[in-house]
N, C-alpha and C positions, 0 to 999 in steps of 0.2 A: 477611584484610587483606593486600594485596600490599605487599611491602617494596621500596623503591627501592634496588636493589643497587648502583647507581653511587654513591648517597649513602652507603650502608653502607661501600663500599670506600673512599671518600674519608675518612670518619671513622676507619675502621680504620687506614688508612695514616698518618693524622695522629698516631697514637699514643694516641688517646683510650681510656680505660679501657672495658672491655666494658659495665659498668653504665651509663656515660655514653652510649655508643652506643645501647644499648637504650632508655634514657630519651628520647633525642633522636628516635628513630624510633617511639617509642610501642609497643614490643613487649617481651615478657618477656626477661629476660637469657638464659635457656636457649634461647629461639628464636633470638636473635642469635648465640649460640655455634654452634647447630646449622646455621644458614644459612652461617656462615663456614666451618665444617667441610666442608659439602657443596661449597661453592665452591672450597675449597682442593684437594679431591680432583679436581675438574675442571681446575683451573689453579693448581698449587702455586706457580709463580713470581709469579703475580699476588696471592697471599694468603700471604706469608711467615710462618713461625712467629715469634712474638715471644719475646724473652728475658724471663724473670721478673725481678722486682726483685732476687732473690737472685743470679741469673746476672749481672745488670748489675753488682752490687756486687763479685762475684768477678772479673769481667773488668776492673774498674777497678784491682784489686789484683794482677792477673796480668801478668807480663812474660815474653816469650820471651827466654831467655837462652842464651848459649853459654858452656860451662864450659871452662876451661883449667887446666893444671897446670904449674908451674915445677919442673922436676926439680932445679934448683940450690938453690932456697930451700925446696923441698918444701911449696909452698903451692898451694891450689886457689882460683881466683877466677872470677867470672862477669862477662860483658860483655853488655849488652843487645843482642839480635840481631834485626834486621829488614833488609829489602832494601838500605836506603841506607847501612848500616854497612860500612865497609871494615876487615875484620879482619886485613888484611895488616900493619897498623900496631900491632897489639896487643902490648904488652910486659908483663912481670911488674911488678906494682905495687910490689914490694920492691927487686929488683935491676935493674930496667929492661932485662932481657935479652930478646932475641928468640930467641936460639939454643937456650935451654933450655925454651921453651914447647911443650907438647904438648896436642893436642886431647883433652879429657876428656868430651865429649858436649854435649848441648843439651836444652832442654826448657822447660817453664813453671815460673817461679818465682812463688810466691804470697806476697806480703807479708802477714804476719799481725799485725805491730805496727810502729808508727811509731818511728823512732829518736828517742831522747831528745836534746834539744839541750843542748850543753855550755853551761854558763853560770854 
């Protein structure tokens, strides 16, 4: 049975689960995965890798942060870091100093627990 690869691609790019795609096209799940794998090898940009549900959940709780240290207050703090953020205005959250701020690095911060609301 020939599979309509244009339809397969359309369903794949829509985010439909693999089992749903296979059912829609009337083919076994393993065949669906195999075809996509072969097509991805030919044209990887056309068939991007998907994030798993676990990866999506992790990316929702991950934030790229820039770490700073205030040498006056001896405190380390983080500021969310992305292209639109102007870090030239970053000040210590305690003494509001710019002069004592030192770059302490950057990286991904993963939120593992929601803050409890005061109340």
